[in-house]
N, C-alpha and C positions, 0 to 999 in steps of 0.2 A: 419395726415390729420387734418386740423384745423376745428373749428366749423363753419366757414363762407363759406366753400367750397360748402355746400349744398345750402346755401342762394344765392350764386352767380349763381348757375345753375337755380334757380327759378326767378331770377331778371327780365329777359325779359318778362316772363308771367305776373309778377306782374305789370310791367310798362304798358303792353298792357291792362290789366284789369282796371288799374287806368285811363288810357287815354280813354278807352271805357266808363267808368262811367262819366268822365268829359264831353266827347262829347255828351253823352246821356242827361246830364243835360242842356247843351247848346242847344241841339235840342229842348227839351221840352220848354225851355225858349223862343226860337225863335218862337215856335208855340203859345206862350202867353196863355198857359193853366192856368186855375184858380188854386189857391193854394191848394184847396182840392184834385184836380186831381194829383198834384205833391206829396201830402202826400200819396195817395193811391199807386202811382207808385213806391215809394221808401220804403214804410213801410214793415217790415217783418211780417209774419203771414201766416196762412193757407187760403185756398180758402173760407172757411166758414166765417172766421173773416173779410176778405176783402169784402165779399158780405154784411155782416151786417153793416160794416163801410160805405160802399157806400150807403146803404139804409138810414142810419142815417144822412149822409151828403147830401142826395138828389142828388146823382150823378148816372149816368147811370151804372147799375150793369154789363151789358156786357162789358162796357169800363173798369171797375175796374177788372173784370176777365181777360180781355185781357192784361192789365198792369201787373197783378200778374203773369200770365202764362209766359209772356215775361221775366219778372225778374227771375222767377224760372229757365227757360231754360238757360238764360245767366249765372246765378250763377253756375248751374250744369255743364255747358260746361267749365266754367273757372276753376272749381275745378278739 
């Protein structure tokens, strides 16, 4: 058994995750959201960090929480 057989079995899922990330970026670009919202939507960190960052950038905290929650759900489902 070669070292790439496991890679090949995960390739369809990796392609789907990559396509989902690209389509998500296109969707947010289509909405023409401001750059700080895009930073919040894609940045890693905990809920507390996202809340503090949203307050520092004068962005809606519930919106930042929603972006973070959506990102966590998508990443966990993909894993």
